[in-house]
N, C-alpha and C positions, 0 to 999 in steps of 0.2 A: 681385473681382466683375465678371463680364463684363456686356455691355450687357443680355442678356435677363434676367439675374438682377436687374439695377438696375431694369428696366422693371418686372418683377414685384413687387419690393420696394416701389417707389414706388406701384405701382397698390394693392397691398394696404394700404399706410398711408394713402393718400388716399381710396379708395373703402370700405374695410371698417373703418378705424379713425378716419376723419374728422379726419386730421392736416392741418394747413395745409402749403401748399408750402414756407413758410419752415422748418417744423419737419422736414419730409422732407428739405430740403436740408442741414439740420444733421446728421441721421441718416446720410445718404449722403455727407456731405463734398463736396458739389457746389453750384453756384449754383442760385438759384431759377429761372433761365431753362432750366438743364438739366433740373430737374424737370419743368418744363412741356413740354419736348421729349420726355422720357421717357414721360410720361402720353399725349401725342399719339400717339407710336409704339406705345404699348401698345394704343390703340384700333385704329390702322391694322393692326397684326399680329394682332389677334383675341385678345389676352390680356384685354382688357377689351371686353365686349360690353353695350351699354346698350339696354334695352328699356323702353318706356313702356306700361303697362297700366291702363285705367281699371277701377275696381272694378265687379265684376259685368258685365264686358264680354260681349257675345253669344258671342264666341269662347271665353271661359273657361266659359260655360254649356254650350256644345256639348262641350268637353273633358271636363267632369264628367259630361255625359250618355253619352258613349261609355265613359268609364271604368266608370261604374255598369252599362252594359248589357254590355260585353265584357271588362272588366277591363284595358283597355290604357291606357298613358299617351299621351295625345293632345296634340299641339301644332297647334291650329287657327289657320291663318294667314289674317288679314283680307284680303279682295280687294274691289276695287270691283265693284258689281253688274253693270256692263257690261264687266268684264274679259274678255279673250279667253282661249282655251284657252292659247296660249303664255305670256301673261302670268301666268295661274294657275300653270302650271308653273314659271315663273321665280321667283314668290313661294315656293313650297314648296321649290325647290331651294336658294334662299338660306338659308332656316331651316335645313334639313337640314345644309347645309355648316357652319353655325355649331355645330349640336349635335355633329357628328362631331369638329370642332376641340376641343370641350370634353371629349369622352369617350375619344378615342383618345390613348394615352399611351405612354410607354417600355415596351419589351419586351411590346407587345400585338400581336395579329394582327387585320387588318381584311379581312374577305371582301367582295368587290363582285361583284354580278351586273350584268353590262353591259346597257345599254338606254338609251332616250331620256331617262329621268329621271335616271339616274346619270350620264350625259353632262352634263346641265344642272348637277347638283351639283358636278361636277368644276371647272366654271368659277368657282365661288364659294369654294373652299377656300382658307382663309388660311394661307399657308406658315408652318410652324414645324418645326424639326428635332427628331426624336425620336431616342432610343438604342434599338437592338435591335428596332425595330418592323418589321412585315412586312405587306404588302398581298398578297392571294391572289385570283386570278380564281375565281369560284364556279362558273361554267358555260362549257362550251366554246362556240366561236363559228363555227366553220367550217360551210358549208352547200354544197349542190349547185351553186348559182349563182355564189358568190363565196366566197373564203375567210373573209371577216369578220375576218381577222386584223389587217388594217391599222387599221380602225376600233377594234377592241377594244383593240389595243396603245397607240394614242393615248390612249384613255380611262384605261386602268389605269396608264399612265405618268404621267398628271396626278395621280393620287392618290399614287403613290409619291413622285414628286418633290416634292410639297407638304410631305410629312413626312420626306423623306430616308430613306424606308423601303426595305428589300429588297423586290423584286417576284418573284412567282411566277406564271407563265402556266400555264394549263390546256391542254395541247395535245390537244384532242379536239373533234369536231364538236358542234354544238349538239344535234342528234338523231342517233343511229346508225340505219343501216338495218335492223339486227337486234339485238335484245336480247342474243343470245349473243355478239355482237361487243364490246359494251359490257363484259360480264362478263369476256371474255377480256383486254381492255385494262386492266381494274381490277386485274389480277394483276401488271401490269408495275411494277417497283420504282419508276421515275420517276414513274409515275402515282400510285402508292400514297403517295409523299412529299406530293403535291398533296392527295390525299384526306385524309391525316392533318391537314394544315394547315387544311383546310376543316372537319374535324370539331372541331378544337380552337380555332377563331378566337373571339376575345373579342366582336367585333361583325360583324354582317352587314347590309350595306345593300342594299337592292333595292326594286323597285316592283312593281306588279300589271300584268302585260301584258293588253292589251285588243284584241280583233280586230274590234270595231265602233267607230263613231264617227270624229270628224274627226281626232284624234290617235292613229293606230294605232301600237301598239308595234312594235319592229323585228323581233320574232319573226314577226309576221304581215305586214309590209310589205316585208320584204327577202328573200324567197325561201326562208325556213327551212322552210316547210310547203307541201306540195301543196294544190291546191284540194280533193281528195277527203279529205285528212287534216283540213282546216278543217271540211268538211261533216261528217265523222265526230265531230269534237268538239262540234259544234252539235247533233247527234243525241243526244250523251250529255249534253247539258245543261251543258256546260262554259261557264263565264262568265269565265275569264282564268287566267293563270299566274303562278307565283312561281319565278323562276330556271329556267324551262322545264319546271316541273311544273304540270300542269293541275288545276283545281279546280272544283268545282260550288258553287253558292251556299250550300249546306248545309255545306260544308267537306270533303266527301268527295272522295277521289281514288284510292284504291288499286286500283280496278278499271278505271281508264282505261288502255286498252292502250298508248297512246302514251308514257305515263309510264315504262313499262319500257324505252323507248329513249332517254330524256332523259338529258342529261349533269349537269345540276344537281343540287343536294342535294334530297333528298326533304322534304316537310313534317316527317316524323319526325326527320330529321337536323337540320333547322333549328331545331326546337324544343329541341334540346340546346344551341344557342348562347345565351350569357347575355343579350346585348343584340341584339335583332332589329329594326332600323329599316326601316320600310316607308314610303315616300314616294310619295303619290299627288295627282293634280290632274286633274280632268275627270269629266263626268257619266258617260262610257262606263266608268269604272273603279269605279262604285259597287258593282255586283253582285259584281265580282271581289274587291274589297276586303272585302266582308262574307264571302266564301268564305274568304279568307285569314285573317280573324280567327276565324272558326269553326274553321278547321284549326288554330289555335294557334300559327301561325308568326310572329306579330306581338307584340313587347313594347312597341314605341314607334312611334307613328303621327304622321307630318307630313302634314297634310291641308288643302287650302284651305277656306275658310268655306263656299263653295257646295257643294262636293263633300261636306263634313261634314253639311250640312243634308239632302242626298239620302240619305246613309247613315243618319242618324238616323231619317228618315221610313221608310226600308225596314226598319229594325230594329223599328219600332213598327207595321209593317202586319201 
């Protein structure tokens, strides 16, 4: 039995079967102090994650309200009423990283849409090595001002390294100049391989991009769109994007012209992924999150308490 197997066995016996440390020591053939060290390492490595939830907690009430309203499994993260936007982002990123660690297993494919939120999540991933797992980039990163590749490479590398996974980059711009160029590139064999991984991934993790507010998404703050393109999106009542596909608050997107030039998976493609983890924090993402929910692209939602309150109020209006 290797160390990881011993940690898992000790954790199961202690936390799930209420065995004493002495009993576990006898089962594993080790000393009691070794069992204590195994349990401590199990917590550090993310095998064991302990949460404390008060009965009928406000966060639980919000999670139930969101499930009842839009059918999503919501994880509402408590935050201090005076928490700043970066602090709210940090709180949801930590929670999302824990969920990914629970869900992502051997021989699975994880699709990641780059952005400010997924960068924050990458900083909290608990490393553990998987077998035959794959991390794939969901949307292109290059733009006219800068390649975007260095930032995106660092982000995706952190996901792949955390799990010992094979990594597949998506060699494409975030937005094509012409829809026909995208269609031509989609015929290349190397690109088709990435598109197939994207279509068959087990988990997709992404946020909702916002082009208003204090914490702008990188699509809007790093030169990916021209000023006239942003104005066009506003005229079409766009409230945000998911993996570079733009959405209105009612969840519609098919007639938004810029989507025909986007490199990321469409909402229709995303809906085919079994587990679609959307992670949001910030008042400026409320409308976009509602659009994503109504478009059906979210199965699991990690959201801070204040943002959840605003989303529920909008749903009720």
